C-alpha positions in Angstrom: -0.7 11.0 5.4 1.4 11.1 2.3 0.3 12.8 -1.0 -2.2 10.9 -3.1 0.3 10.1 -5.8 2.7 8.4 -3.2 -0.2 6.4 -1.7 -1.2 5.1 -5.1 2.4 4.2 -5.9 2.8 2.5 -2.5 -0.4 0.4 -3.1 0.7 -0.5 -6.6 4.2 -1.6 -5.4 2.7 -3.4 -2.4 4.7 -1.3 0.0 1.5 -0.9 2.0 -1.9 -2.4 1.9 -5.2 -0.6 2.0 -5.9 -2.3 5.3 -2.8 -0.7 6.7 -3.7 2.7 5.3 -7.1 2.5 6.9 -5.6 1.4 10.2 -3.3 4.5 10.1 -6.2 6.8 9.1 -8.4 5.4 11.9 -5.6 5.8 14.5 -5.1 9.4 13.4 -8.9 10.1 13.6 -9.0 8.6 17.1 -6.0 10.6 18.2 -7.2 14.0 16.9 -11.0 14.0 16.4 -11.8 14.5 20.1 -9.9 17.8 20.0 -11.0 19.1 16.6 -14.4 17.4 16.1 -13.8 17.3 12.4 -15.8 14.1 11.9 -19.3 13.5 13.1 -19.4 9.8 12.2 -16.7 7.3 11.6 -17.5 3.9 9.9 -14.7 1.8 11.1 -16.1 -1.6 10.3 -17.2 -0.5 6.8 -13.8 1.1 6.2 -12.0 -2.1 7.2 -14.3 -4.3 5.1 -13.8 -2.1 2.1 -10.1 -2.0 2.6 -10.0 -5.8 2.7 -12.0 -6.1 -0.5 -9.7 -3.6 -2.2 -6.6 -5.6 -1.1 -8.2 -8.7 -2.5 -8.9 -7.0 -5.9 -5.4 -5.8 -6.1 -4.0 -9.3 -5.3 -6.1 -10.5 -8.3 -4.8 -7.7 -10.4 -8.3 -6.1 -10.7 -8.3 -2.8 -8.8 -11.3 -0.7 -9.5 -9.0 2.3 -10.2 -5.6 3.7 -9.3 -7.0 5.1 -6.1 -8.9 1.9 -5.1 -8.0 1.4 -1.5 -7.0 4.9 -0.6 -9.0 6.1 2.5 -11.3 9.0 1.9 -13.1 11.3 4.3 -16.3 13.2 3.3 -17.1 16.5 5.1 -20.6 17.6 5.9 -21.1 19.2 2.5 -20.3 15.9 0.8 -16.9 17.1 -0.6 -14.3 14.4 -0.7 -11.0 14.9 1.1 -8.7 12.2 -0.3 -6.3 12.3 2.6 -7.4 11.4 6.1 -6.9 13.9 8.9 
């Protein structure tokens, strides 16, 4: 994944959608997690649903924040990792 600042710029400029970012993140998780066991649970349906809602907010010019739509992973301690593995 790209640095956060680039992802935010890409979303703002409509170079990519949140749904596309989530698809990329989920593909990366599927490709790697079976070897590294970094994630205990993956909420694919919820991630896709939230990405769709984010894209709709952006289309209306009403994102919740600059990072609205950027996929986030939480580790077991609850710390946010802004970039997906």
